[in-house]
C-alpha positions, -999 to 999 in steps of 0.1 A, spaced: 392 -582 -720 371 -611 -708 333 -605 -706 311 -626 -684 280 -642 -700 257 -613 -689 278 -587 -705 281 -607 -737 243 -609 -738 239 -572 -734 263 -563 -763 244 -588 -785 211 -570 -783 199 -547 -810 217 -514 -814 202 -484 -831 227 -459 -845 230 -426 -828 222 -395 -847 251 -374 -860 242 -347 -834 242 -372 -806 275 -387 -817 291 -352 -819 278 -342 -785 291 -374 -768 325 -371 -785 328 -334 -775 321 -343 -739 347 -371 -740 373 -348 -755 367 -323 -727 371 -350 -702 403 -362 -718 417 -326 -715 407 -326 -678 425 -359 -673 456 -345 -689 453 -315 -666 452 -338 -636 483 -356 -649 502 -323 -652 490 -313 -617 505 -345 -602 537 -342 -623 540 -306 -610 534 -317 -574 503 -295 -571 487 -291 -536 465 -322 -530 433 -303 -523 436 -285 -557 440 -319 -574 410 -333 -555 388 -304 -567 398 -312 -603 391 -349 -597 356 -339 -586 351 -318 -618 362 -349 -639 338 -371 -619 310 -346 -626 318 -345 -663 318 -383 -665 284 -384 -647 270 -359 -672 283 -379 -701 267 -411 -686 234 -393 -682 235 -381 -718 244 -415 -732 217 -432 -711 191 -407 -724 202 -415 -760 199 -452 -752 164 -449 -737 151 -426 -764 166 -447 -792 174 -484 -786 150 -490 -757 120 -472 -773 125 -488 -806 129 -523 -791 97 -519 -771 79 -508 -802 92 -539 -820 81 -562 -791 115 -570 -777 105 -572 -740 140 -583 -729 152 -547 -735 135 -535 -703 152 -562 -683 185 -552 -699 179 -516 -690 172 -526 -654 205 -546 -653 225 -517 -667 210 -492 -642 218 -516 -613 254 -518 -625 259 -480 -631 242 -470 -598 264 -490 -575 
C-alpha cells in the first residue's frame, strides 16, 4: 500500500500504548463487526431480500462508527493528551487533519 507524505508523517508521530482494557474492547468490537460482515456475505449468497440486507449494512455501519468513536476517544485521552503535556504542538494539527479525513 502506498502512503502519501501526509499519511507517512501521521504514522511517524509518537504512539502511546493502549491499555489492556482498551485493546480488549476494541478487538471485541472488531470481532463482532467481522461476524456481522460474514452474516452479510451469507445473506447475499442466500439471495436474501435486498431491504433485509440493507438493514444489516446499516447495523454494520453503526458498529464501525461506534468503533471509530471509541478509538478516537482512546487516541485523544492517550496520545494527544500526553503529547500536549510533553509540548508536541504538532499533535493538535495532526488531530485536526485526522478529523477532517474521517468526517468526510
